[in-house]
N, C-alpha and C positions, 0 to 999 in steps of 0.2 A: 503492500500499499504508498502510495505516496503520503510523504510527513506534510508538502505545503503545497496545499490544495486553496485554490483562489477559484469565487464562486461571482461573475458578474451578474447581479442579481438585481432585479426589480419586484419587491415584496408586496406590492398589486395585483402580480400575475401570481394566478394559481400554479401554472409549471414550474415557475423559479422557486416557489412554495416548497414544491413536492421535492422538486431536487435538492435543496437544501438538507430538507428533511431527512431525504433519502442519504445524504452525505453522512449529516451526524448520527445517523443511526448506525453508520460504519465505525461510530467512534470516533470520527474525526472533528477537528474545529478548525473548519475552513476560516480564510481572511472572505469577509463580505464585503463587496464594493456596490455599493450602491450604485450602480453605473450613471444613471439619470442625472445624478448629483455629483458625481464624480465621473465623469467620462473617461475613457481613454485616450490618451494621446493618440495621434496617428502613426507612430512609431509601436506603442503599445498592440495597436489594432493591427498592424501590420507583421507581429508577431505572433499574435492570437491567430491570425489567417494562415501565417505558415505553418501553424502547430496542427490546425485543423486542416490545412491541406485544401483551403477555402478560397476562395476569390470575394472581395467584398458584397458583389452582388449575390451571391449564396446564403450572406446572413442579413440580408438587406429584407426589412418589415415592408411590403410594397405599398399595403393602405395606409402606413402613416408616413411612406415617405411621398407619396402622392400628396397628404396633407400638408406636408412641410414644404410642398413646390421643389421637391428632388425628383430632376427628371434623369434618372440614372443612366439611360441609353444615349442621351446627350454628354455625357461626363466619363472623363477616362479613369483611371482605378483611382490616381491620386486626389482627384478633385471631388471623387465619390467619397475616400475616406476622408477626407477633409468635412465632408456634408455630415458625414456618420458622426462626426467628434462635434459638430455644430448640433447636430440636432440628436442626441445620442437614443431618442426611443424610436429611433427607424434600426436602430442595431437589435436582430434578434437575440431572445432570449430564452432561456438562462446559458451562460457560457461558463463551463468549470475548467481550469487550467489546475493540472497535476504535474509536477515538475516541467518535462519538458513533452508532454503530451497535453490535448485539448479535444473538449468534445461538447456538443451543444445539446441543454437537457429536453431533447423535443423527440421522444419521451425520456422523463426524466430516468426511466432505466438505460438511456444510452450512456450513461456517465460512468456508468460501473465498470467497465472497462478497462477505465483510466484511473480508477482508484486503486 
């Protein structure tokens, strides 16, 4: 099991709460980052994406992006990352990072493989 676990968490999201409970149920005390209040920097987001093996569009919440006026199709990756940092609600949640591995908690059980 990974000792250093971070969850990018939205306490209002049921999947995020379920994922946090699952991690804590494994006896782990993750670092909880309320990413809406403390959004990751573009560099942090790039690192998370590399660990996930995904691009920015893969973790983009389309409805929220449209509501924020973000046209992902018109932006390159760097501009999209900047938009995600400026509008963190458009980032899919929760994201769990354990050491040098990461997983998206949708469904929450998908994070078990990295713990």
